[in-house]
SELUM-918476 format. One record per residue (C-alpha): residue number from 1; residue in one letter; x negated, z negated, y. Coordinates in steps of 0.02 Angstrom, whole numbers. Layout:
<nodes>
{node NUM A {X Z Y}}
...
</nodes>
This chain:
<nodes>
{node 1 X {-932 1962 1824}}
{node 2 X {-839 1806 1881}}
{node 3 X {-817 1668 1754}}
{node 4 X {-638 1628 1703}}
{node 5 X {-572 1469 1779}}
{node 6 X {-596 1316 1670}}
{node 7 X {-441 1246 1590}}
{node 8 X {-387 1081 1667}}
{node 9 X {-420 928 1561}}
{node 10 X {-269 844 1484}}
{node 11 X {-228 670 1543}}
{node 12 X {-182 539 1413}}
{node 13 X {1 555 1459}}
{node 14 X {-3 744 1440}}
{node 15 X {-93 732 1273}}
{node 16 X {37 608 1212}}
{node 17 X {176 726 1263}}
{node 18 X {104 862 1150}}
{node 19 X {91 745 999}}
{node 20 X {240 763 880}}
{node 21 X {360 619 893}}
{node 22 X {343 570 710}}
{node 23 X {156 541 732}}
{node 24 X {174 413 870}}
{node 25 X {148 232 819}}
{node 26 X {314 169 886}}
{node 27 X {401 292 770}}
{node 28 X {271 286 632}}
{node 29 X {292 104 583}}
{node 30 X {479 108 542}}
{node 31 X {456 281 468}}
{node 32 X {321 215 350}}
{node 33 X {437 81 282}}
{node 34 X {579 207 268}}
{node 35 X {483 340 171}}
{node 36 X {410 209 54}}
{node 37 X {580 133 22}}
{node 38 X {682 292 15}}
{node 39 X {558 389 -91}}
{node 40 X {543 248 -217}}
{node 41 X {731 216 -222}}
{node 42 X {777 398 -248}}
{node 43 X {639 422 -376}}
{node 44 X {696 272 -477}}
{node 45 X {878 326 -471}}
{node 46 X {828 499 -533}}
{node 47 X {762 426 -694}}
{node 48 X {614 546 -695}}
{node 49 X {446 466 -738}}
{node 50 X {329 453 -588}}
{node 51 X {458 531 -470}}
{node 52 X {464 372 -366}}
{node 53 X {278 376 -331}}
{node 54 X {274 562 -297}}
{node 55 X {416 553 -171}}
{node 56 X {344 400 -84}}
{node 57 X {172 482 -73}}
{node 58 X {238 650 -14}}
{node 59 X {337 567 125}}
{node 60 X {195 459 189}}
{node 61 X {38 565 165}}
{node 62 X {64 679 319}}
{node 63 X {92 529 432}}
{node 64 X {-60 438 362}}
{node 65 X {-173 590 381}}
{node 66 X {-115 618 559}}
{node 67 X {-161 441 608}}
{node 68 X {-337 453 536}}
{node 69 X {-370 626 608}}
{node 70 X {-319 560 779}}
{node 71 X {-445 419 762}}
{node 72 X {-312 284 743}}
{node 73 X {-389 207 588}}
{node 74 X {-319 32 613}}
{node 75 X {-145 106 638}}
{node 76 X {-165 207 478}}
{node 77 X {-210 50 380}}
{node 78 X {-65 -50 450}}
{node 79 X {59 91 418}}
{node 80 X {-4 101 239}}
{node 81 X {32 -85 215}}
{node 82 X {209 -63 284}}
{node 83 X {232 86 168}}
{node 84 X {180 -22 19}}
{node 85 X {306 -154 71}}
{node 86 X {439 -18 75}}
{node 87 X {394 31 -103}}
{node 88 X {403 -150 -161}}
{node 89 X {568 -178 -71}}
{node 90 X {650 -29 -155}}
{node 91 X {592 -83 -329}}
{node 92 X {653 -262 -302}}
{node 93 X {820 -198 -237}}
{node 94 X {848 -88 -390}}
{node 95 X {798 -229 -507}}
{node 96 X {915 -355 -425}}
{node 97 X {1057 -231 -447}}
{node 98 X {1024 -239 -634}}
{node 99 X {905 -94 -649}}
{node 100 X {742 -177 -701}}
{node 101 X {724 -58 -847}}
{node 102 X {737 89 -726}}
{node 103 X {599 12 -619}}
{node 104 X {480 -16 -764}}
{node 105 X {512 157 -834}}
{node 106 X {492 245 -668}}
{node 107 X {331 163 -608}}
{node 108 X {171 200 -707}}
{node 109 X {71 45 -755}}
{node 110 X {213 -70 -701}}
{node 111 X {259 -129 -878}}
{node 112 X {80 -175 -926}}
{node 113 X {45 -259 -758}}
{node 114 X {207 -356 -767}}
{node 115 X {164 -420 -942}}
{node 116 X {-9 -477 -887}}
{node 117 X {45 -557 -724}}
{node 118 X {201 -641 -794}}
{node 119 X {113 -708 -948}}
{node 120 X {166 -887 -913}}
{node 121 X {91 -1048 -849}}
{node 122 X {-26 -1065 -997}}
{node 123 X {-114 -899 -969}}
{node 124 X {-287 -892 -890}}
{node 125 X {-262 -852 -704}}
{node 126 X {-430 -763 -699}}
{node 127 X {-398 -652 -850}}
{node 128 X {-349 -504 -740}}
{node 129 X {-489 -528 -612}}
{node 130 X {-609 -395 -684}}
{node 131 X {-470 -266 -690}}
{node 132 X {-413 -302 -512}}
{node 133 X {-591 -295 -444}}
{node 134 X {-626 -132 -537}}
{node 135 X {-469 -49 -469}}
{node 136 X {-508 -102 -290}}
{node 137 X {-686 -35 -304}}
{node 138 X {-626 129 -381}}
{node 139 X {-505 160 -239}}
{node 140 X {-638 125 -108}}
{node 141 X {-756 246 -195}}
{node 142 X {-623 381 -173}}
{node 143 X {-592 338 10}}
{node 144 X {-705 468 90}}
{node 145 X {-621 620 13}}
{node 146 X {-486 715 110}}
{node 147 X {-455 586 247}}
{node 148 X {-419 452 117}}
{node 149 X {-277 548 35}}
{node 150 X {-355 538 -139}}
{node 151 X {-371 349 -122}}
{node 152 X {-194 344 -54}}
{node 153 X {-133 430 -213}}
{node 154 X {-218 294 -314}}
{node 155 X {-142 163 -200}}
{node 156 X {29 238 -238}}
{node 157 X {7 201 -423}}
{node 158 X {-58 25 -387}}
{node 159 X {83 -8 -263}}
{node 160 X {209 48 -393}}
{node 161 X {132 -70 -521}}
{node 162 X {137 -211 -394}}
{node 163 X {319 -168 -359}}
{node 164 X {357 -180 -545}}
{node 165 X {284 -355 -553}}
{node 166 X {382 -408 -399}}
{node 167 X {542 -332 -470}}
{node 168 X {526 -419 -638}}
{node 169 X {479 -584 -558}}
{node 170 X {621 -575 -432}}
{node 171 X {751 -538 -563}}
{node 172 X {692 -685 -667}}
{node 173 X {694 -799 -514}}
{node 174 X {873 -749 -471}}
{node 175 X {925 -784 -651}}
{node 176 X {850 -958 -630}}
{node 177 X {959 -988 -477}}
{node 178 X {848 -936 -331}}
{node 179 X {928 -845 -184}}
{node 180 X {893 -656 -189}}
{node 181 X {802 -655 -22}}
{node 182 X {688 -797 -74}}
{node 183 X {666 -720 -246}}
{node 184 X {605 -558 -166}}
{node 185 X {472 -655 -69}}
{node 186 X {424 -762 -218}}
{node 187 X {409 -609 -329}}
{node 188 X {264 -531 -232}}
{node 189 X {99 -589 -310}}
{node 190 X {-10 -641 -162}}
{node 191 X {-178 -599 -244}}
{node 192 X {-122 -421 -284}}
{node 193 X {-45 -391 -113}}
{node 194 X {-202 -455 -25}}
{node 195 X {-310 -343 -136}}
{node 196 X {-207 -191 -87}}
{node 197 X {-217 -243 96}}
{node 198 X {-407 -250 80}}
{node 199 X {-409 -77 2}}
{node 200 X {-308 -3 145}}
{node 201 X {-426 -77 275}}
{node 202 X {-576 -12 179}}
{node 203 X {-505 162 152}}
{node 204 X {-463 178 337}}
{node 205 X {-642 131 380}}
{node 206 X {-726 249 257}}
{node 207 X {-610 401 262}}
{node 208 X {-688 569 305}}
{node 209 X {-635 749 274}}
{node 210 X {-764 764 134}}
{node 211 X {-920 688 60}}
{node 212 X {-1026 731 213}}
{node 213 X {-989 614 361}}
{node 214 X {-912 704 508}}
{node 215 X {-876 558 624}}
{node 216 X {-994 420 683}}
{node 217 X {-977 250 602}}
{node 218 X {-910 160 755}}
{node 219 X {-890 -25 788}}
{node 220 X {-706 -10 744}}
{node 221 X {-748 63 574}}
{node 222 X {-874 -76 543}}
{node 223 X {-744 -206 592}}
{node 224 X {-617 -129 473}}
{node 225 X {-744 -125 332}}
{node 226 X {-797 -305 357}}
{node 227 X {-613 -355 367}}
{node 228 X {-586 -267 201}}
{node 229 X {-730 -364 124}}
{node 230 X {-662 -527 191}}
{node 231 X {-484 -498 131}}
{node 232 X {-547 -438 -39}}
{node 233 X {-650 -597 -54}}
{node 234 X {-497 -699 -9}}
{node 235 X {-391 -607 -137}}
{node 236 X {-512 -597 -283}}
{node 237 X {-625 -746 -248}}
{node 238 X {-475 -863 -242}}
{node 239 X {-369 -774 -373}}
{node 240 X {-356 -931 -478}}
{node 241 X {-282 -1026 -331}}
{node 242 X {-162 -886 -285}}
{node 243 X {-99 -865 -463}}
{node 244 X {-74 -1052 -487}}
{node 245 X {19 -1067 -321}}
{node 246 X {125 -915 -360}}
{node 247 X {174 -980 -533}}
{node 248 X {211 -1150 -460}}
{node 249 X {324 -1074 -328}}
{node 250 X {417 -984 -465}}
{node 251 X {430 -1142 -567}}
{node 252 X {321 -1066 -705}}
</nodes>
């Protein structure tokens, strides 16, 4: 019995044509910012607790999973960082419109993180170091499960808390006479942002469908993991410097 003819192999161009448009990187990077911003903005305006994080996560999770499943781990990490910036931008925008209370109510952990990070110039800059290191390690321990989506859910909560700090700091800076655009930049704590960046690099390196590895640990994954270690060391090892510089920039 004659064998059926083999199916022709797809070229790279043909494979790209079959990929949904929203999964392509040139569409994915603005889409990541948009879903982070829009989900957070709408959730905060709704007044429902945790709605901002749920909407932001629901909008981004399919795009993130698609990147990792396609082997584009670096792209997944970079899109996650842009998504976090979208979350922060929405929170700062709502706060500068006079809605800081809405931001702190709508983002879990934001009030407590804002109190600890905005404690004033006399506070110990290393007081929050154990907490920050513990959170980063916990997220990385969850990275392997479900293509990193469990860790991404945790990152959503941490990104919301970071956004709350940035929102409170930005509003205070504007009240002190700083321009809103500069206040938005000054309001982002560098040590916390770098820690979240390190987490995204690490999660992209470690993510698997489940506990049992399915994909080989390639040179790219090693590079991402070592980059995560380096950025984490920069964020947490120099937290005292970052906090002092951040407070100085704010005039605190």
